[in-house]
Backbone as CSV, one residue per row, in Angstrom:
resi,resn,N_x,N_y,N_z,CA_x,CA_y,CA_z,C_x,C_y,C_z
1,MET,13.593,6.157,-21.149,11.983,6.179,-21.391,11.455,7.442,-20.644
2,ILE,10.613,8.098,-21.372,9.954,9.369,-20.897,8.522,9.045,-20.602
3,SER,7.998,9.368,-19.443,6.560,9.218,-19.121,5.782,10.270,-19.840
4,HIS,4.628,9.827,-20.292,3.672,10.749,-21.037,2.287,10.482,-20.343
5,VAL,1.593,11.483,-20.058,0.218,11.449,-19.698,-0.668,11.924,-20.695
6,LEU,-1.618,11.053,-21.212,-2.580,11.439,-22.282,-3.836,11.536,-21.601
7,SER,-4.732,12.537,-21.981,-6.077,12.762,-21.496,-6.982,12.681,-22.830
8,ILE,-7.738,11.678,-22.865,-8.569,11.351,-24.030,-10.044,11.570,-23.817
9,LEU,-10.748,12.415,-24.520,-12.094,12.609,-24.437,-12.787,11.704,-25.386
10,VAL,-13.680,10.825,-24.931,-14.334,9.778,-25.863,-15.899,9.918,-25.631
11,ASP,-16.692,9.174,-26.669,-17.934,8.950,-26.346,-18.032,7.833,-25.184
12,ASN,-19.142,7.954,-24.386,-19.225,7.044,-23.425,-19.998,5.807,-23.813
13,ASN,-19.323,4.975,-24.624,-19.856,3.756,-25.272,-19.042,2.641,-24.950
14,PRO,-19.694,1.500,-24.924,-19.022,0.176,-24.630,-17.976,-0.010,-25.585
15,GLY,-16.799,-0.641,-25.103,-15.662,-0.968,-26.015,-14.662,0.146,-26.420
16,VAL,-14.881,1.419,-26.087,-14.048,2.436,-26.471,-12.718,2.294,-25.773
17,LEU,-12.736,2.033,-24.476,-11.522,1.897,-23.678,-10.648,0.727,-24.221
18,THR,-11.343,-0.377,-24.573,-10.511,-1.497,-25.192,-9.994,-1.199,-26.528
19,ARG,-10.674,-0.307,-27.336,-10.086,-0.008,-28.723,-8.883,0.885,-28.482
20,VAL,-8.911,1.804,-27.538,-7.807,2.779,-27.340,-6.601,1.984,-26.759
21,CYS,-6.815,1.049,-25.832,-5.691,0.326,-25.199,-5.068,-0.623,-26.256
22,SER,-5.851,-1.184,-27.140,-5.352,-2.045,-28.126,-4.396,-1.469,-28.997
23,LEU,-4.510,-0.028,-29.246,-3.509,0.633,-30.098,-2.083,0.534,-29.397
24,PHE,-1.983,0.628,-28.084,-0.811,0.499,-27.483,-0.208,-0.896,-27.706
25,ASN,-1.001,-1.897,-27.388,-0.653,-3.308,-27.597,-0.093,-3.605,-29.097
26,ARG,-0.751,-3.124,-29.997,-0.294,-3.330,-31.461,0.941,-2.516,-31.674
27,ARG,1.365,-1.496,-31.065,2.529,-0.796,-31.233,3.634,-1.141,-30.369
28,GLY,3.345,-2.136,-29.450,4.341,-2.753,-28.525,4.733,-1.811,-27.375
29,PHE,3.833,-0.769,-27.143,3.986,0.171,-25.909,3.316,-0.413,-24.673
30,ASN,3.831,-0.079,-23.579,3.263,-0.637,-22.310,2.492,0.591,-21.683
31,LEU,1.322,0.288,-21.227,0.504,1.335,-20.350,0.776,0.952,-18.997
32,ASP,1.279,2.130,-18.288,1.672,2.005,-16.717,0.362,2.055,-16.004
33,THR,-0.481,2.997,-16.388,-1.810,3.049,-15.713,-2.863,3.559,-16.688
34,VAL,-4.099,2.965,-16.355,-5.276,3.383,-17.151,-6.320,3.786,-16.233
35,SER,-6.988,4.779,-16.399,-8.201,5.065,-15.651,-9.201,5.745,-16.499
36,SER,-10.532,5.503,-16.287,-11.544,5.993,-17.128,-12.793,6.283,-16.343
37,GLY,-13.461,7.374,-16.710,-14.707,7.641,-15.945,-15.502,8.784,-16.583
38,HIS,-16.706,8.929,-16.134,-17.643,9.877,-16.709,-17.115,11.302,-16.575
39,THR,-17.621,12.206,-17.369,-17.352,13.564,-17.321,-18.567,14.347,-16.879
40,GLU,-18.493,15.686,-16.943,-19.642,16.508,-16.741,-20.748,16.315,-17.777
41,ASP,-20.560,15.708,-18.880,-21.400,15.355,-19.859,-21.562,13.924,-19.792
42,GLU,-22.763,13.430,-19.520,-22.905,11.961,-19.389,-22.648,11.201,-20.653
43,LYS,-22.696,11.892,-21.760,-22.379,11.218,-23.154,-20.891,11.087,-23.422
44,LEU,-20.114,11.675,-22.579,-18.591,11.558,-22.745,-17.978,10.913,-21.593
45,ALA,-16.832,10.261,-21.901,-15.968,9.699,-20.776,-14.606,10.299,-21.008
46,ARG,-13.770,10.310,-19.941,-12.335,10.655,-20.109,-11.465,9.488,-19.680
47,ILE,-10.659,9.162,-20.671,-9.582,8.130,-20.367,-8.293,8.815,-20.053
48,THR,-7.559,8.482,-18.891,-6.303,9.011,-18.671,-5.320,7.881,-18.698
49,LEU,-4.239,7.967,-19.537,-3.342,6.945,-19.695,-1.958,7.578,-19.182
50,LEU,-1.111,6.666,-18.603,0.343,6.943,-18.344,1.079,5.859,-19.114
51,THR,1.943,6.309,-19.944,2.829,5.389,-20.627,4.335,5.940,-20.799
52,LYS,5.208,5.048,-20.984,6.576,5.447,-21.206,6.961,5.013,-22.619
53,VAL,7.393,6.027,-23.285,7.866,5.870,-24.779,9.242,6.394,-24.853
54,SER,10.054,5.778,-25.641,11.419,6.224,-25.619,11.827,7.598,-26.402
55,ASP,10.886,7.893,-27.352,11.127,9.153,-27.931,9.739,9.826,-28.296
56,ASP,9.842,11.105,-28.770,8.711,11.988,-28.993,7.944,11.387,-30.290
57,ALA,8.696,10.826,-31.183,8.075,10.373,-32.416,7.180,9.215,-32.118
58,GLY,7.452,8.376,-31.097,6.622,7.269,-30.666,5.292,7.727,-30.110
59,ILE,5.339,8.753,-29.213,4.083,9.150,-28.620,3.288,10.071,-29.602
60,ASP,3.984,10.657,-30.503,3.255,11.564,-31.477,2.466,10.532,-32.530
61,GLN,3.035,9.355,-32.758,2.338,8.333,-33.682,1.164,7.827,-32.871
62,ILE,1.357,7.490,-31.710,0.230,6.915,-30.835,-0.815,7.916,-30.773
63,ILE,-0.612,9.215,-30.581,-1.640,10.217,-30.550,-2.365,10.317,-31.816
64,LYS,-1.714,10.298,-32.941,-2.229,10.337,-34.347,-3.292,9.094,-34.472
65,GLN,-2.764,7.935,-34.107,-3.574,6.738,-34.195,-4.915,6.905,-33.341
66,ILE,-4.676,7.387,-32.065,-5.892,7.425,-31.155,-6.819,8.420,-31.782
67,ARG,-6.456,9.445,-32.389,-7.244,10.568,-32.952,-8.310,9.886,-34.120
68,LYS,-7.565,8.955,-34.801,-8.279,8.265,-35.903,-9.530,7.464,-35.351
69,LEU,-9.535,7.071,-34.175,-10.655,6.175,-33.688,-11.974,6.963,-33.712
70,GLU,-13.008,6.252,-34.093,-14.317,6.708,-34.293,-14.913,7.509,-33.069
71,ASP,-14.833,7.019,-31.898,-15.324,7.560,-30.706,-14.584,8.526,-30.007
72,VAL,-13.393,8.807,-30.513,-12.532,9.861,-29.930,-12.873,11.355,-30.364
73,HIS,-12.992,12.092,-29.293,-13.206,13.560,-29.635,-11.936,14.504,-29.567
74,LYS,-11.102,14.017,-28.581,-9.911,15.047,-28.420,-8.854,14.139,-27.550
75,VAL,-7.503,14.354,-27.974,-6.501,13.783,-27.258,-5.571,14.902,-26.859
76,GLU,-5.214,15.025,-25.660,-4.142,15.990,-25.187,-3.036,15.271,-24.436
77,GLN,-1.819,15.601,-24.741,-0.627,15.213,-23.923,-0.430,16.297,-22.776
78,LEU,-0.643,15.815,-21.518,-0.517,16.811,-20.440,0.914,16.823,-20.013
79,ASP,1.477,18.061,-19.559,2.767,18.069,-18.930,2.709,18.478,-17.401
80,ASN,3.640,18.248,-16.740,3.648,18.499,-15.281,3.404,19.952,-14.899
81,GLU,3.888,20.878,-15.754,3.786,22.218,-15.279,2.364,22.803,-15.515
82,ASN,1.576,22.259,-16.460,0.317,22.621,-16.752,-0.817,21.850,-16.517
83,SER,-0.598,20.914,-15.663,-1.620,19.891,-15.193,-1.461,19.431,-13.845
84,VAL,-2.513,18.761,-13.298,-2.578,18.266,-11.954,-2.684,16.738,-12.196
85,CYS,-1.738,15.811,-11.610,-1.840,14.448,-11.825,-1.625,13.786,-10.577
86,LYS,-2.604,12.922,-10.250,-2.546,12.151,-8.975,-2.957,10.775,-9.107
87,GLN,-2.567,9.927,-8.126,-3.016,8.474,-8.019,-3.330,8.186,-6.619
88,MET,-4.157,7.330,-6.391,-4.446,6.784,-5.133,-3.905,5.219,-5.002
89,LEU,-3.340,5.030,-3.757,-2.881,3.770,-3.548,-3.533,3.271,-2.250
90,PHE,-3.864,2.012,-2.097,-3.973,1.373,-0.874,-2.828,0.477,-0.578
91,ILE,-2.275,0.499,0.562,-1.209,-0.278,0.971,-1.383,-1.050,2.200
92,LYS,-1.505,-2.235,2.207,-1.580,-3.107,3.385,-0.244,-3.433,3.943
93,VAL,0.035,-3.076,5.120,1.400,-3.201,5.761,1.273,-3.887,7.120
94,LYS,2.306,-4.769,7.389,2.317,-5.391,8.739,2.509,-4.230,9.798
95,ALA,1.688,-4.321,10.840,1.664,-3.193,11.859,1.388,-3.868,13.289
96,GLU,2.537,-4.341,13.799,2.413,-5.088,15.104,3.282,-4.126,16.134
97,GLY,2.783,-4.166,17.401,3.684,-3.624,18.538,4.112,-2.214,18.101
98,LYS,5.227,-1.881,18.485,5.838,-0.404,18.239,5.882,0.043,16.840
99,ASN,5.876,-0.961,15.983,5.936,-0.638,14.545,4.661,0.119,14.137
100,ARG,3.480,-0.309,14.823,2.178,0.434,14.380,2.242,1.951,14.504
101,GLN,2.834,2.401,15.708,2.859,3.786,15.881,3.920,4.398,15.033
102,GLU,4.941,3.760,14.665,5.971,4.311,13.694,5.297,4.529,12.288
103,ILE,4.539,3.536,11.888,3.953,3.594,10.669,2.820,4.760,10.484
104,ILE,2.172,4.902,11.671,1.145,6.004,11.814,1.898,7.340,11.752
105,ASN,2.944,7.522,12.511,3.806,8.750,12.418,4.243,9.097,11.058
106,ILE,4.740,8.132,10.388,5.241,8.315,9.094,4.056,8.787,8.067
107,GLY,2.898,8.137,8.402,1.688,8.477,7.578,1.288,9.866,7.832
108,LYS,1.465,10.407,9.007,1.010,11.725,9.261,1.772,12.771,8.531
109,ILE,2.966,12.381,8.261,3.899,13.268,7.471,3.365,13.457,6.046
110,PHE,2.979,12.180,5.580,2.504,12.189,4.203,0.996,12.447,3.970
111,LYS,0.337,12.651,5.098,-1.001,13.005,5.080,-1.911,11.862,4.457
112,VAL,-1.623,10.648,4.967,-2.251,9.471,4.556,-3.551,9.325,5.391
113,ALA,-4.501,8.384,4.994,-5.673,8.017,5.692,-5.566,6.560,6.077
114,ILE,-5.633,6.104,7.397,-5.720,4.733,7.790,-7.191,4.297,7.574
115,ILE,-7.336,3.384,6.654,-8.817,3.047,6.404,-9.186,1.657,6.863
116,ASP,-8.277,0.951,7.410,-8.649,-0.400,7.987,-7.544,-0.831,9.064
117,VAL,-7.904,-1.273,10.120,-7.092,-1.690,11.147,-7.519,-3.141,11.711
118,THR,-6.430,-3.900,11.718,-6.583,-5.189,12.418,-5.605,-5.294,13.353
119,PRO,-5.481,-6.436,14.268,-4.508,-6.494,15.188,-3.057,-6.652,14.635
120,THR,-2.911,-7.029,13.464,-1.655,-7.243,12.761,-1.303,-6.446,11.581
121,THR,-2.300,-5.659,11.023,-2.121,-4.917,9.828,-2.772,-3.618,9.812
122,LEU,-2.425,-2.676,8.963,-2.984,-1.425,8.593,-3.224,-1.446,7.084
123,ILE,-4.336,-0.900,6.736,-4.462,-0.611,5.295,-4.487,1.030,5.224
124,ILE,-3.497,1.526,4.421,-3.353,2.957,4.347,-3.704,3.376,2.960
125,GLN,-4.387,4.476,2.852,-4.776,5.224,1.617,-3.821,6.417,1.564
126,ILE,-3.109,6.563,0.409,-2.215,7.698,0.050,-2.582,8.153,-1.289
127,ILE,-2.746,9.515,-1.381,-3.093,10.232,-2.777,-1.892,11.137,-2.967
128,GLY,-1.482,11.095,-4.198,-0.343,11.976,-4.645,0.170,11.797,-5.915
129,ASN,1.233,12.635,-6.240,2.029,12.246,-7.478,2.906,11.213,-7.326
130,ASN,3.552,10.726,-8.383,4.493,9.587,-8.472,5.605,9.740,-7.324
131,SER,6.163,10.788,-7.161,7.306,10.943,-6.307,6.836,10.790,-4.943
132,LYS,5.738,11.401,-4.345,5.127,11.129,-3.130,4.868,9.743,-2.931
133,LEU,4.273,9.098,-3.821,3.948,7.638,-3.506,5.084,6.889,-3.378
134,CYS,6.088,7.020,-4.199,7.446,6.181,-4.155,8.166,6.492,-2.792
135,ALA,8.121,7.803,-2.375,8.946,7.985,-1.219,8.286,7.386,-0.122
136,PHE,6.895,7.377,0.077,6.272,6.815,1.112,6.325,5.221,1.146
137,GLU,6.236,4.749,0.020,6.387,3.315,-0.166,7.849,2.797,0.260
138,LYS,8.818,3.535,-0.047,10.100,3.227,0.352,10.433,3.268,1.812
139,LEU,9.704,4.162,2.456,9.796,4.365,3.862,9.138,3.211,4.665
140,ILE,8.030,2.857,4.242,7.260,1.759,4.961,7.704,0.251,4.545
141,GLU,8.438,0.072,3.471,8.681,-1.182,3.088,9.443,-1.993,3.969
142,THR,10.230,-1.482,4.886,11.080,-2.195,5.891,10.026,-2.721,6.877
143,PHE,8.686,-2.283,7.019,7.804,-2.731,7.949,7.163,-4.206,7.472
144,GLY,7.175,-4.184,6.169,6.616,-5.417,5.473,5.338,-5.126,4.792
145,ILE,5.404,-4.673,3.486,4.233,-4.517,2.668,3.683,-5.781,2.215
146,LEU,2.393,-5.998,2.556,1.612,-7.228,2.210,1.002,-7.129,0.856
147,GLU,0.450,-5.950,0.541,-0.317,-5.732,-0.649,-0.361,-4.371,-1.011
148,ILE,-0.337,-4.065,-2.362,-0.546,-2.747,-2.845,-1.531,-2.833,-4.063
149,VAL,-2.554,-1.759,-4.085,-3.351,-1.662,-5.283,-3.356,-0.179,-5.490
150,GLY,-3.253,0.079,-6.805,-3.341,1.514,-7.241,-4.476,1.790,-8.292
151,SER,-5.047,2.903,-8.130,-6.239,3.541,-8.933,-5.800,3.865,-10.341
152,GLY,-4.626,4.028,-10.695,-4.178,4.705,-12.030,-4.208,6.139,-11.783
153,PHE,-3.419,6.824,-12.576,-3.355,8.240,-12.484,-4.690,8.961,-13.142
154,ILE,-5.056,9.987,-12.484,-6.013,10.752,-13.059,-5.335,12.189,-13.310
155,ALA,-5.757,12.967,-14.169,-5.128,14.165,-14.523,-6.052,15.259,-15.130
156,MET,-5.793,16.463,-14.844,-6.484,17.480,-15.473,-5.602,18.732,-15.768
157,GLN,-5.849,19.317,-16.809,-5.109,20.558,-17.288,-5.504,21.603,-16.337
158,ARG,-4.434,22.517,-15.904,-4.617,23.694,-15.024,-5.403,24.775,-15.834
159,GLY,-5.977,25.607,-15.122,-6.444,26.854,-15.774,-7.861,26.687,-16.359
160,SER,-8.288,27.868,-17.074,-9.727,27.779,-17.400,-9.887,27.102,-18.839
161,ASP,-8.862,26.672,-19.452,-9.029,26.055,-20.743,-9.404,24.491,-20.505
162,ALA,-10.535,24.116,-21.060,-11.093,22.763,-20.860,-10.566,21.945,-21.995
163,ILE,-10.500,20.511,-21.856,-9.977,19.836,-22.917,-11.156,19.613,-23.939
164,ILE,-12.265,19.839,-23.578,-13.418,19.475,-24.392,-13.409,20.301,-25.710
């Protein structure tokens, strides 16, 4: 399976996100992450999707179907070389005794933020690409991860070309 990041510019209307996501459901494709937010134009919103599809024909078909939706202005498939793609995670981890300092030291290497501290836990915020997030998660899982929540990926094409 190949990961694909789609950036979709849509009218900022109720139900647009549901209609776009429904296309994936009808085709039997899974959405790994979905994020949506306003753009520089209040009438438009940007939906960023991360999905895994087994072949290029499958993603091409999905893109064609998305383009047919009434509220969709533009769909772009972003690649790693010509775009910036990040996700934010909050990770709650057990942090007691000497483990607390070890977790903090590992966090410094990954440039995380400690956003909550209790006598027995830390909540860590980490922002990065998938490989950074996976590497950090793997290192701290031995301490006992209690909970993880992710924002979904956001992405933007590099350079002066705008998707609009």
